N, C-alpha and C positions, 0 to 999 in steps of 0.2 A: 436283200440289203447287207452291204459290207461296212464293218465296224472294228474301229481301233480303239484300247484301253490303255490309259496312262496313267501309272500309279505311282507318284512320289511316295521315297519310305525313308524312315529316320530310323535306326533303332529299332524295327519292330522284327528281332527274331522269334520274339512267342508268338507272334500272328504270321506272319508274312506269307506261311507255308500254309498255312487251312485259306487263305485269300485265293492264291494263287490255284490250290486245289478244286477250290469250287468255281473258279474258273474253265480249268479244263475239264472239269465234268457237267460243262454247262449242253444246253440240249442243243443251243446254237451258236458255234464255237466264234470268237472274236478270230478277225484276221490277222493281227496284231494286238501283241500284249506288252507293252512299254513298259518295264520298273525303274526309278528314277534313285541309288541307291544315292541319297543326299547325303555324304560321309558318315556314314554310321560306323559307330567303333563296337559294334558288338558282330554277331556273326548272319546279320543281315545278309550280306552279299553271296556269303555262302550258300545259304538258305534259296538265295536267288537263281545263282549259277548252278545248281544243282535240278532245277525247272529246265533252264535253257538246253541242258544237255539235252532233256527228255524229250523237250515242245520245242518246235522250231519256230515257232509264231509266238513264242516269248524270247525277248529280249533284255540285255542289263546296260543300263547306262548310268556310269559313275562321276556325280556332279558333285560340288559344295558349295553352299550357300553360307548365310550368317550364322553363326554360331546359336545363335538366341533364337529361343523357340516363339517367336510373336506368330500367332495365327493370322493367314492369310500370305502376309509376305512371302514370307522362306515356302510354302507349301508352291503358291502358283511359281516361284522361280524355278522351282525343279520340273513341275508341270511342264513349262516351257522346255525347258533342256530337254526333254523328251519328246516334246513336240517338234522340235527341230529333225529330228532325225526319219521325220516318218512323211511318206507323201501326202499328197490331199488327194488320193483313190479312195475315197470312203463316204458312206452313205451320215454317218450318225460318227461323234466322236464320243469317249466317257473318261471324264476325271474321276476319279475311285481310288478310294482310301489304301490301306494297307492292312487293316487291322479290322476285317467284313467277311462275313459267309454269305455271298447267293444262291438263293434256292436254284437249284439246274434251269428252271426254267425263264429263269431271271431276263436275260437278252431275247430270248427268241420273242417272250410277249412284249420287250420294248421293242423291237422290230415291228412287229403287230402291230403297235399303237402308231408307230411312224409311217408305216404305210396304209391305215388305214384313213389319214387326211394328212394334206400336204400341206395346211397351216397348223400344226404342231411341228413347235421347234425345238420344246424340253419335254422327256418322261423322266419317273422313278416312282422307285416304289416308298416302302416307310422303313425309317433305321427302329430296331429293338435291342434292350440293351436286357441284360440279366440279372435278375432281381429275385432272391431267397430262389432259386433253383425256377423261377420260372421267367420266361423271354417276354417282357412289356416293351409297351409302344415308349419309345423316349420321345418325351412329349415337350420338344423345348421351342416347337413353331407351329404356325397354324398346319392346318394336314393340306392344303393347294401347294405348300413350298416344298419344292425339292432338295432333302439336305447336301449338304456341301462335300459330305462324304461319297456321296453316288452321282453324280451330273452326266447326262443322257445329252448330247444336243445333235441337232441334223446340221450339218454342213453349213446350208447357207444361213441359217441363223445364226450358226457360230461365227462365222465371218460377219455377217451384219452387228452383231452388238460387237464387234473388234476383238474378241477371244476374251481370257478372263484373265482380269484386273490384278497385276501383285500386291494387293494390298487388304485389309480385313475389309469385309465387306462385299468380297467378289461374289460372296455367293448368295447373294439378295440384289445387288447390282444389274445379275446376268438376268435377274427376272423380269426384274421393274425395265429393263431395256428390250428384253423378249415382246413384253405388252407394249411397250413404246413404238414399236415398230409392228404392231397387229399381230405376233405370233402368240398360238396356244400353248399353255403350260399344261403338262398332264401328269396327274399323282395317279397312281395304282395302288388301292388300299391291299388286294391281293398277294405283292410283293412283297413280302416281310423278310427284310436282310439283317442278320446278325449284327451288330454294333459291338464290338468284343471289348472297346476300350470307349469309356464314356466321353462326351464332348468337353471340352477345357481341362479333363484332368490333370493336366500339368503346367496349365496357366497361369502363370505369377501376375502382379500387381499392373506391372509395364502393361500384359496384355487385355486388362481389365479395363486401364485407360484407351486401349486402343479401339473396344468395341463403343466409346462414347466416340469416337474419334470417325468409328466406321459412320455412326448415324450422320455427324458434320457431311463427310463425303458423300452421301446420297443423297444431300441436299434439303434434309431430314426437316431443319428450322429446329427453334429449341423448344415449343408446345408438343410436336409430335416425335420428337426428340426423347421427353419429358414420360409418355406415354408409354413408347416404345422400353423406354428403360424401367420404368415400374412393372412392366409385364414379366421381361426378361427376367429381372430380379427374384419376381415372386416364384416364376415358373422353375429356376434354378431355386429356390428355398432359401436364397442368401439376399433379404431384403438390404443388406447395407451394401450392395453392390451397384444399387440405383446413385449412388455417391461418387462412385469410383466412375460410372458410364458419364454423370454428367459433368463431372471435372476434366473428362476428357472429350468430352463436346468442347465445352468451352475453351480449353487447351488449343485446339484446335484454330476454332474461331476469333481467338486473338491471335494468334500466328498468321491467320489469312490462309491457311492450307488449302492448296487447289484442290477443288471439288475430283469426286469418279467421275463425275457428269459434266455435260453441257446446261449452262440455265433453260436452255427450253426443257430441255430432258428434267432438270428438279423443278422445273414447277408442274411438269406431267406426273411423275413422283408425288410430289405431294399432295396434288388435287386427289390421286389415285389412292394416296392412303388414307385421307379423311372421311373418301367413298369409303372405303373400305370397315374403317373402324365405326363410322355411322350406320353401317349395313347392322353391325353387332349389337350395336346400341339401343336401336329399332326395331 
């Protein structure tokens, strides 16, 4: 199989070399790695260029999106800039963060999964963070969910779900739309990706309101949003985030912001979410 990787990056001089080094050491190399430098003010650009000089399959794209660091919109805008520079002659495409270390067999294993079943639309491993000199599972989501830091999509699935949405919630709606179109989402617990910068480390209050807005835009409705907000706030060990999330939901609802999905898809998503929650309770 042939695959491309697109990496949006902003001020990642501490980590980008580790990420790129882990990619050039893969047992199954990518055909293209496009690193989108999104207006970095540190040495990120120079570090990427040092890799492009050594490896012909790595390229640099310079872009500028909104300065504010809101999760979702900025990173996907940068991803789109990278996507515009590649052809569609690939079997699967990967959106990756610039603060990861992939194990050497990561993409060989991902490719094997795609080849094993034509109904598999997305594949990913698990994120691990360092705590007290140990690498532990970054346990913010269900184990069936692929983290937004490393998403691999079969081309036909990627095209059917309409690519990635430039809004917070993009890395949930993609999987829900996969299920809507009867694709399988596969996670592999043997693939342990080192996540060097914990999720949400630099998010401000506006970003936290965006999480509630994301729940609204996925078509969750009030009660599913309430349960999802409580669960996420407790997982982050910051109970007061629950109120930020709900406030973001109501702001979006009052403003009648457009959903990321169609009414038919929203109905499917609510039904799917209730089914998942009931299965955990009973």
